[in-house]
C-alpha positions as CSV (number, residue, x, y, z in Angstrom):
1,M,-35.9,8.3,-21.1
2,P,-34.3,7.7,-17.0
3,R,-33.9,11.2,-15.9
4,R,-30.1,11.6,-14.8
5,P,-29.3,13.8,-11.7
6,A,-28.3,17.2,-11.9
7,R,-23.9,17.8,-11.2
8,G,-25.1,20.8,-9.0
9,G,-27.1,18.1,-6.8
10,R,-23.7,15.2,-6.3
11,G,-21.8,17.9,-5.7
12,R,-23.9,19.0,-2.9
13,S,-24.0,15.3,-1.2
14,A,-19.9,15.6,-1.2
15,L,-19.2,18.6,0.2
16,A,-22.3,17.9,3.2
17,A,-20.5,14.5,3.9
18,I,-17.0,16.2,4.3
19,V,-18.7,18.3,6.6
20,L,-19.6,15.2,8.7
21,L,-17.2,13.4,9.2
22,A,-14.2,16.2,9.5
23,P,-15.2,15.7,13.2
24,I,-14.5,12.6,13.2
25,A,-11.5,12.5,11.3
26,G,-10.0,15.2,13.6
27,I,-10.2,12.7,16.6
28,F,-8.6,9.9,14.7
29,A,-5.3,12.2,13.5
30,P,-3.5,12.1,16.7
31,L,-3.9,8.9,17.0
32,A,-2.6,8.4,14.0
33,A,0.2,10.3,14.6
34,V,0.9,8.7,18.5
35,A,0.3,5.1,16.1
36,Q,3.6,5.5,13.7
37,E,6.0,7.2,16.0
38,P,8.5,4.7,16.5
39,T,8.8,3.4,20.7
40,P,12.2,4.1,22.8
41,S,13.8,0.5,23.8
42,A,16.2,0.6,26.6
43,N,19.2,0.1,24.3
44,A,18.7,3.3,23.7
45,V,18.4,5.1,27.3
46,A,21.5,3.2,28.8
47,P,24.1,5.3,26.6
48,A,22.8,9.0,28.2
49,L,23.1,7.1,31.5
50,A,26.6,5.8,30.9
51,A,28.0,9.2,29.3
52,A,27.1,11.0,33.1
53,A,30.5,12.2,34.8
54,P,31.3,10.6,38.6
55,L,30.7,13.0,41.6
56,I,34.7,12.9,42.1
57,A,36.4,13.5,38.5
58,E,40.2,14.8,39.2
59,P,42.3,13.8,40.9
60,A,42.6,10.2,40.3
61,D,41.7,7.2,42.9
62,G,45.6,6.3,44.6
63,A,46.8,9.5,42.8
64,F,49.8,10.8,43.9
65,I,50.3,14.0,45.1
66,D,53.9,16.7,45.1
67,R,52.1,19.4,47.5
68,N,50.4,19.8,50.7
69,R,47.3,20.9,48.9
70,V,44.8,19.9,45.9
71,V,41.9,21.0,43.9
72,V,39.2,18.4,44.1
73,S,36.8,17.9,41.3
74,G,34.1,16.4,39.5
75,Q,30.5,16.9,38.1
76,G,27.1,17.4,39.9
77,T,23.3,16.0,39.0
78,E,21.6,19.0,39.5
79,A,22.3,22.4,39.5
80,G,22.5,24.9,42.3
81,N,23.7,21.2,44.8
82,T,25.9,21.9,47.5
83,V,28.9,19.5,47.1
84,T,30.9,19.5,50.1
85,V,34.9,18.1,50.2
86,S,35.9,15.9,53.2
87,L,39.6,15.2,54.5
88,A,39.9,12.9,57.4
89,G,36.3,13.1,58.1
90,S,36.8,16.5,58.7
91,T,35.5,19.6,56.3
92,A,38.3,21.1,54.2
93,C,36.0,22.9,52.1
94,T,32.2,23.6,50.0
95,T,30.8,24.6,46.4
96,V,28.0,24.4,44.7
97,V,27.3,22.3,41.3
98,A,27.6,25.2,38.7
99,V,25.0,25.1,35.3
100,D,27.0,22.6,33.6
101,L,26.4,20.8,36.6
102,A,31.2,21.1,37.4
103,W,32.5,21.9,40.6
104,E,35.6,22.6,41.7
105,C,36.9,22.3,45.7
106,L,40.3,23.7,47.2
107,V,41.2,21.7,49.6
108,P,43.8,23.5,51.5
109,S,46.1,21.9,53.5
110,L,46.8,18.1,52.2
111,P,49.5,16.0,55.4
112,N,52.5,13.7,54.4
113,T,51.1,10.4,53.9
114,A,50.3,7.3,52.3
115,A,46.5,7.3,52.4
116,A,44.7,11.0,52.5
117,V,41.2,9.5,52.2
118,I,39.0,13.1,50.7
119,A,36.0,12.3,50.5
120,A,32.8,14.5,48.2
121,V,29.1,14.2,49.4
122,E,26.6,16.4,46.9
123,S,23.1,17.1,48.4
124,L,20.5,16.1,46.4
125,A,16.9,17.8,45.9
126,D,15.0,15.1,47.2
127,G,17.0,15.1,50.3
128,T,19.2,12.3,49.6
129,T,23.5,11.9,48.9
130,N,25.4,10.9,46.0
131,D,28.9,11.0,47.7
132,A,32.1,9.6,46.6
133,T,35.7,8.6,47.7
134,I,39.5,8.5,47.0
135,T,42.8,7.7,48.5
136,L,46.1,10.3,47.8
137,A,49.4,9.8,48.5
138,V,50.8,13.3,49.9
139,L,54.6,14.4,50.0
140,G,54.9,17.8,49.5
141,P,58.1,19.9,49.5
142,P,60.8,20.2,52.5
143,L,60.8,23.5,54.2
144,L,64.2,26.2,54.1
145,D,65.0,28.3,57.0
146,E,65.4,31.7,56.6
147,V,68.8,31.8,57.6
148,S,70.8,34.9,55.7
149,P,73.8,35.0,56.2
150,T,74.9,31.7,56.5
151,P,78.6,30.1,56.5
152,G,77.7,26.9,53.3
153,Y,75.4,24.8,55.5
154,V,71.0,25.2,54.7
155,T,68.8,23.5,57.0
156,G,65.0,23.1,56.7
157,S,62.0,21.5,57.8
158,G,60.3,18.6,56.4
159,H,58.6,14.5,57.1
160,P,60.4,12.8,59.1
161,D,63.0,9.8,57.5
162,S,62.5,11.2,54.1
163,T,65.0,12.6,51.5
164,V,66.2,16.8,51.3
165,T,67.8,17.3,48.1
166,V,69.7,20.2,48.4
167,S,70.7,22.0,44.9
168,V,72.0,25.7,44.9
169,A,74.5,27.2,42.2
170,G,76.6,24.5,40.9
171,T,76.9,22.9,44.3
172,T,74.4,19.8,45.6
173,C,73.9,17.9,49.1
174,A,71.1,14.6,50.5
175,V,70.5,14.4,54.1
176,R,68.1,12.5,55.4
177,V,65.2,14.8,57.9
178,A,65.9,13.6,61.6
179,A,62.5,12.4,63.5
180,S,62.3,15.6,65.1
181,G,62.0,16.6,61.3
182,Y,65.1,18.7,61.2
183,W,67.6,18.6,58.9
184,S,70.7,20.6,57.9
185,C,73.7,19.6,55.4
186,T,76.0,21.9,53.2
187,P,75.9,21.8,49.4
188,L,79.7,21.2,47.5
189,S,80.6,20.6,44.7
190,A,82.3,18.4,42.4
191,A,85.3,19.6,44.3
192,G,85.0,19.4,47.6
193,A,84.3,23.2,47.1
194,K,81.1,25.8,49.6
195,P,78.9,27.3,47.7
196,A,80.3,31.0,46.4
197,T,79.8,33.9,48.5
198,G,76.9,36.0,47.8
199,S,72.9,35.9,47.1
200,H,71.9,32.2,45.2
201,P,68.8,31.4,44.7
202,V,68.5,27.2,46.6
203,S,65.9,24.8,45.7
204,A,64.9,21.7,47.4
205,Q,63.1,18.6,47.3
206,Q,62.0,15.7,49.1
207,S,61.7,12.1,48.7
208,H,60.0,8.9,50.8
209,P,59.9,5.1,49.9
210,A,56.7,4.9,51.5
211,I,55.0,7.5,49.7
212,G,54.2,7.6,46.1
213,A,56.7,4.6,45.6
214,G,59.4,6.9,46.6
215,S,58.2,10.0,43.8
216,S,60.0,13.2,44.9
217,S,57.9,16.1,45.8
218,A,58.2,19.5,44.1
219,L,60.6,21.9,44.8
220,T,61.2,24.5,46.9
221,S,63.1,28.1,46.4
222,R,64.2,30.5,48.2
223,T,67.1,33.2,47.8
224,I,70.0,32.8,50.7
225,A,72.7,35.0,51.2
226,F,76.0,32.7,51.4
227,D,79.8,33.9,53.5
228,T,82.0,31.0,53.5
229,Q,84.9,33.5,53.9
230,R,86.6,33.5,57.8
231,P,87.2,37.1,58.7
232,E,90.5,37.8,59.7
233,P,92.5,38.0,62.9
234,P,90.9,40.9,65.0
235,V,93.2,43.5,66.1
236,I,94.1,44.4,69.8
237,L,95.1,48.3,70.0
238,Q,94.8,48.6,74.1
239,P,96.2,47.6,76.0
240,S,99.4,47.7,74.3
241,D,102.3,45.0,74.4
242,N,104.1,45.0,77.3
243,S,102.3,47.6,78.9
244,R,100.2,48.1,82.1
245,V,97.2,48.0,83.6
246,T,96.7,49.5,87.2
247,R,93.2,48.4,87.6
248,L,90.5,46.4,86.8
249,P,88.9,46.0,84.8
250,A,90.6,46.2,81.9
251,N,89.6,48.5,78.6
252,F,89.9,46.6,75.8
253,R,90.0,48.5,72.2
254,G,90.5,47.3,68.9
255,T,90.1,47.2,64.9
256,G,87.6,44.4,62.7
257,E,85.4,43.9,60.5
258,N,81.9,46.0,60.3
259,G,78.8,43.4,62.2
260,A,81.4,41.3,63.6
261,T,81.3,39.9,67.1
262,V,84.6,40.1,69.1
263,D,85.2,38.1,72.1
264,V,88.5,39.3,74.4
265,Y,90.2,35.7,76.4
266,L,93.0,36.4,79.3
267,G,95.1,33.5,79.8
268,G,92.5,31.5,77.5
269,V,89.3,32.1,79.8
270,P,86.9,34.4,77.9
271,V,85.8,38.0,80.0
272,C,84.3,40.5,77.2
273,A,82.6,40.4,73.9
274,A,82.0,43.5,71.9
275,V,80.9,44.3,68.6
276,V,82.9,46.2,65.4
277,S,81.2,49.2,64.2
278,G,83.0,51.2,62.3
279,G,85.8,48.9,61.9
280,E,86.4,49.0,66.3
281,W,85.5,47.4,68.8
282,G,85.7,48.3,72.8
283,C,85.1,46.3,75.4
284,A,86.1,45.7,79.8
285,G,86.9,42.4,81.6
286,G,88.6,40.0,83.7
287,S,87.9,41.7,86.9
288,G,88.7,38.8,88.9
289,T,92.0,38.6,87.2
290,T,95.0,38.7,89.5
291,S,98.1,41.0,89.5
292,G,100.6,40.0,87.8
293,S,101.7,39.7,83.6
294,Q,99.0,38.3,82.0
295,T,98.5,37.6,77.7
296,A,95.4,38.6,76.0
297,R,94.3,37.5,72.5
298,A,90.9,38.0,70.6
299,V,89.0,36.2,68.3
300,Q,86.2,37.7,65.9
301,R,83.1,36.1,64.3
302,D,81.3,37.5,61.9
303,Q,77.4,37.7,61.3
304,A,77.4,34.2,58.7
305,N,79.3,32.9,61.9
306,N,82.2,32.3,60.5
307,Y,85.6,32.4,62.9
308,S,89.1,33.9,62.9
309,D,92.4,32.5,63.7
310,P,93.3,34.2,66.9
311,S,94.7,37.2,66.6
312,A,98.0,38.2,68.2
313,I,99.5,37.8,71.9
314,V,99.0,40.7,74.0
315,R,101.5,40.7,77.2
316,F,101.3,43.1,80.1
317,S,100.9,44.3,83.6
318,V,98.2,44.5,85.7
319,G,98.9,46.3,88.7
320,P,100.5,49.7,90.1
321,A,104.4,50.1,89.3
322,A,107.2,49.7,91.5
323,P,108.5,52.5,93.0
324,A,112.1,53.3,91.0
325,Q,114.8,53.2,93.0
326,T,116.3,56.2,93.8
327,L,120.0,57.0,94.6
328,T,120.3,59.3,98.4
329,P,122.5,62.5,96.6
330,T,126.1,62.3,98.3
331,P,126.2,66.5,99.5
332,S,128.7,68.3,98.2
333,P,132.3,69.5,100.1
334,T,131.9,73.3,101.1
335,T,134.6,75.2,99.6
336,E,136.3,76.8,102.3
337,P,136.0,74.0,105.1
338,S,136.4,75.1,108.9
339,P,140.2,74.8,110.1
340,S,138.4,73.3,112.8
341,A,136.6,70.3,112.1
342,Q,138.7,67.4,111.5
343,P,138.7,66.0,107.9
344,S,135.6,63.6,107.4
345,A,135.0,60.2,106.7
346,P,134.5,59.7,103.0
347,P,131.0,59.8,101.6
348,A,129.0,56.6,101.0
349,S,128.1,55.8,97.4
350,Y,126.2,53.1,95.6
351,P,128.2,51.2,93.5
352,P,126.5,50.8,89.9
353,A,124.5,48.4,88.8
354,S,127.1,46.8,86.6
355,E,129.3,46.3,89.4
356,S,126.7,43.7,91.6
357,P,127.2,39.9,90.1
358,W,123.4,39.2,90.6
359,P,122.1,42.3,88.9
360,L,118.5,43.1,89.8
361,P,116.2,42.6,86.7
362,E,114.0,46.5,86.2
363,A,110.8,46.8,87.2
364,G,108.5,46.9,83.8
365,S,111.1,44.5,82.7
366,P,109.7,40.6,81.6
367,L,112.3,39.6,83.8
368,A,110.5,40.6,86.8
369,E,106.7,39.8,85.4
370,A,108.4,36.8,85.6
371,L,109.7,36.7,88.8
372,A,106.6,38.9,90.2
373,N,103.5,36.8,89.2
374,W,103.9,33.5,91.9
375,G,99.7,33.4,92.5
376,T,98.8,34.8,89.0
377,P,96.8,31.3,87.5
378,T,97.9,29.9,85.2
379,D,95.9,28.4,82.4
380,F,96.2,24.6,84.0
381,S,92.5,24.3,85.5
382,S,90.8,27.2,84.0
383,G,88.3,25.2,81.8
384,I,87.6,23.1,85.4
385,P,84.7,24.4,88.2
386,G,85.6,24.8,91.4
387,L,83.3,23.6,94.2
388,H,81.8,25.7,95.0
389,E,80.8,26.5,91.0
390,S,79.6,23.5,90.9
391,I,78.0,23.0,94.3
392,E,75.7,26.5,92.3
393,R,75.7,24.7,89.4
394,G,73.4,21.6,90.8
395,N,75.8,19.4,88.8
396,W,78.3,17.9,91.7
397,W,77.3,14.7,91.5
398,R,77.8,14.1,87.9
399,A,82.1,13.5,89.3
400,P,80.9,10.4,91.5
401,L,77.9,9.2,89.1
402,L,80.6,9.1,85.5
403,A,83.3,7.6,88.3
404,L,80.9,4.7,89.2
405,V,80.0,3.9,85.3
406,A,83.2,3.9,84.4
407,I,84.1,1.5,87.1
408,L,81.2,-0.7,86.6
409,L,81.4,-0.9,82.6
410,V,84.8,-0.2,82.0
411,A,87.2,-0.7,84.8
412,L,85.1,-3.7,86.2
413,P,85.1,-5.9,82.7
414,L,88.6,-4.5,81.3
415,R,89.9,-6.6,85.1
416,L,87.7,-9.5,84.9
417,L,89.6,-9.8,81.5
418,A,92.0,-9.1,82.2
419,S,92.4,-12.1,85.5
420,T,90.4,-14.7,82.8
421,L,93.8,-14.6,80.2
422,R,96.5,-13.6,82.6
423,G,98.8,-16.9,81.8
424,R,97.0,-17.9,79.0
425,I,98.5,-15.1,76.0
426,R,102.2,-14.6,76.6
427,W,104.1,-11.6,75.0
428,P,105.9,-12.7,73.6
429,F,109.3,-10.1,74.3
430,G,109.5,-10.6,77.4
431,Q,108.4,-7.9,80.1
432,I,109.2,-4.6,80.9
433,T,107.5,-4.2,84.5
434,G,109.5,-6.2,86.9
435,R,107.4,-9.1,86.5
436,N,110.2,-11.4,84.2
437,T,111.5,-12.4,87.1
438,V,111.1,-16.3,89.2
439,R,107.1,-16.3,90.9
440,E,107.5,-16.7,95.0
441,T,106.6,-19.2,96.1
442,P,103.8,-18.0,99.4
443,A,106.4,-19.1,102.4
444,A,109.2,-16.0,100.3
445,F,106.3,-13.3,101.6
446,P,107.6,-11.3,103.7
447,A,105.6,-11.0,106.9
448,N,105.2,-7.5,106.4
449,A,106.7,-4.3,104.4
450,A,109.6,-3.3,106.5
451,D,111.3,-6.9,105.8
452,A,110.7,-6.5,101.3
453,T,112.9,-3.5,101.3
454,A,116.2,-4.7,100.2
455,P,119.6,-3.2,102.0
456,G,121.2,-0.5,98.9
457,W,120.7,2.3,97.9
458,W,117.8,1.2,95.7
459,T,115.0,1.4,97.8
460,P,111.2,1.5,96.9
461,W,111.7,5.6,98.4
462,L,114.1,6.5,95.8
463,A,113.2,4.0,93.0
464,M,109.3,6.1,93.6
465,S,111.1,9.3,93.6
466,L,112.3,9.5,89.8
467,P,108.8,8.3,87.9
468,F,107.4,10.6,90.8
469,A,109.1,14.1,89.3
470,V,108.9,12.6,85.8
471,T,105.1,12.3,85.9
472,V,104.5,15.7,88.2
473,A,106.6,17.2,85.2
474,F,104.7,15.5,82.3
475,M,101.7,16.9,83.9
476,V,102.8,20.9,84.3
477,V,103.5,20.3,80.8
478,A,100.8,19.2,79.5
479,G,98.4,22.5,79.3
480,G,102.4,24.5,78.1
481,V,104.3,26.4,80.5
482,S,106.3,29.5,80.2
483,G,109.0,31.1,81.6
484,E,107.2,32.4,84.7
485,V,107.9,31.7,88.0
486,R,103.6,30.8,88.9
487,Y,104.2,27.8,87.2
488,L,106.7,26.7,89.8
489,R,103.9,27.1,91.6
490,L,101.8,24.7,89.6
491,A,104.3,22.4,89.6
492,V,104.6,22.2,93.7
493,A,100.7,21.9,93.9
494,I,100.2,19.1,91.4
495,A,102.9,17.3,93.0
496,G,101.4,17.3,96.4
497,A,97.9,16.5,94.6
498,L,100.0,13.6,92.6
499,A,101.4,12.6,96.6
500,L,97.6,13.1,98.3
501,I,96.1,10.9,95.1
502,N,98.3,8.2,95.9
503,V,98.9,8.1,99.6
504,V,95.4,8.7,101.0
505,G,93.6,6.9,98.0
506,V,96.0,4.1,97.5
507,A,98.0,3.6,100.3
508,V,96.1,4.5,103.1
509,A,93.2,3.5,102.3
510,T,94.2,0.2,101.2
511,R,96.2,-0.5,104.7
512,I,92.9,0.2,106.7
513,G,91.2,-2.9,104.4
514,S,94.7,-4.4,105.9
515,A,94.5,-4.6,108.6
516,W,91.1,-5.2,109.0
517,Q,91.1,-8.3,106.7
518,R,94.8,-8.6,108.8
519,V,96.4,-9.2,105.2
520,D,99.5,-8.5,104.8
521,T,100.0,-6.7,101.3
522,Q,103.4,-5.3,99.9
523,F,104.0,-1.8,98.0
524,R,104.6,-2.3,94.3
525,F,105.4,0.6,91.5
526,R,103.1,0.7,88.8
527,G,105.5,0.7,85.8
528,L,101.5,1.0,82.8
529,L,100.3,3.8,84.4
530,F,102.9,5.6,84.7
531,A,103.3,5.6,81.0
532,A,99.3,6.4,80.3
533,A,100.5,9.4,82.7
534,I,103.7,10.7,79.8
535,V,101.3,9.5,77.3
536,S,98.2,11.7,78.1
537,G,100.8,14.8,78.8
538,L,101.9,14.7,75.5
539,V,98.6,14.0,73.0
540,S,96.9,16.8,75.4
541,R,100.3,18.8,74.8
542,L,100.4,18.2,71.1
543,I,96.7,18.3,70.6
544,G,95.5,21.6,72.7
545,L,93.0,20.5,75.4
546,S,91.8,21.7,77.7
547,P,91.5,20.9,80.4
548,P,94.7,18.7,80.0
549,L,93.9,15.0,80.4
550,V,96.3,13.5,83.1
551,T,96.2,10.3,85.5
552,G,98.4,10.4,88.4
553,T,98.2,7.0,90.2
554,L,101.4,5.9,90.1
555,I,101.2,3.1,93.3
556,G,99.5,0.0,93.9
557,M,99.0,-2.9,96.5
558,R,100.5,-6.8,96.4
559,P,97.9,-8.7,98.6
560,D,100.2,-11.3,100.1
561,P,98.9,-14.6,97.7
562,T,98.7,-17.0,100.9
563,A,95.7,-15.6,102.4
564,A,91.8,-16.2,100.9
565,V,90.4,-15.2,98.1
566,H,87.8,-13.0,99.9
567,K,89.8,-10.6,101.2
568,R,92.3,-10.3,99.2
569,A,89.5,-9.3,96.9
570,I,87.6,-6.7,99.6
571,V,91.5,-5.5,99.7
572,G,91.3,-5.1,96.3
573,L,88.4,-3.5,95.7
574,I,88.7,-0.7,98.6
575,Q,91.9,-0.5,96.7
576,G,90.0,-0.1,93.2
577,E,91.7,-3.0,92.3
578,P,90.7,-6.6,92.5
579,C,92.8,-8.8,93.6
580,S,94.6,-11.5,91.2
581,R,93.8,-15.7,91.9
582,S,95.9,-17.3,93.9
583,G,98.7,-18.3,93.3
584,S,100.3,-15.0,91.1
585,R,102.1,-11.8,92.3
586,G,99.6,-9.9,92.3
587,G,96.8,-7.6,90.3
């Protein structure tokens, strides 16, 4: 019977096979594991790269920024990298990428513009860079000036040509910013009232049509004190009314509002100023004032530049008091006359003042002051600098320059227009200046001015005397008058100046031109300028214009219409009035 192998031997053979194959299995086991792991595809890598944040995430490209600073943020590629943010090519800030790859950087100053270019550059470890650029529209809030207190207006600065809107205590205003950047406006309510007196928060914002499609900037605010109430007129206590000041400068004293500035005027001319403290003020001035009667007024302006009405007028006299008239006492007769003495003549006595038919005014009375201030300046030309002042200030050349500009731009174009329209447009109601007579033929023009004088009382000189006197009167009234003798001196001075203007400025100059060109001329009264003198005097008086606006030329010269046109033109140019066309009665 065949012999079977023992069980123990078969087991030992299996164990020996495992021992021999174990190293080989250890070699191929990792390869099997690799073969079983799936290979990543390109589609699996793309989402990971796409999830990476951009270098600049905020703000978005093309965004509108309503203030002049912005925080730029984004995500870098590796922690620790440096990110540099620049504005218009200049570095604005620098930061480092954090562990979570985020970064942010503050750009502290942005200009107001429609295209602010911001660039971010990340420096990588291998020496390369990662960069991004955005463009922003920037318009920051306007600035409010710290003016406190204010009489009602608000001022500040902003972007040129922007519209600034201001709101305060239920009132608003809108204004366009000037090219210099300055703006100012007065907030008003719907009823037209200014903000109430007190401190109020003021807010302002601006918009520009070319920046952010007209979007508004952020609000800026400031607390401003408003003082919209005018102060009461100040009071002049010294000098008192109807008093006398013996020496100059005069001391002025009075009461007013604390902190306000009081300006004192003598005859409309400022002489001194003082700040009210403790309800009182005082100053000295008027050194250039001459002796005689004077009027003083004062005006005060508070710290918000609100002006009060003028104070009550205080009238006083300047100069030493007139000596009082004393009577020589009459010696009383002796009780026991000498028997040998002859009877003496009756003693001389002074009649009472009431017995005089023309009583003299008492010293210090208003009538005495009115008659004693012949040399005291009036207010007529107080606002006009003298010749020496104009030379010292260096502005003497303005008068001839303005005269030349007026001739070239006003007088000459108007004269040319009048010459062009003459004869084409008729006044339907006739004329009132003596030109509605029948035109003379050239042969009727007299050879000289003496032949033109008609016999009788209506001579040219007599015809001119009444308009001359009326013009002088209206010139005096234009600046205001008082019942004082110095205004008589003013009338005499105006009459002399008016005569000088007409005689030298018109008559003599035209006669010289006529003799030079051998053209006969005649004087004529210019009614239109006479009316202009009256109207200008009345208007100056009614509106209180200082210095008053007056005109003084009353006569003109009419050249012989038979003379050559160029000769008449030269004579008219010397006179200051271009001549008319040939065949007319005068320009």
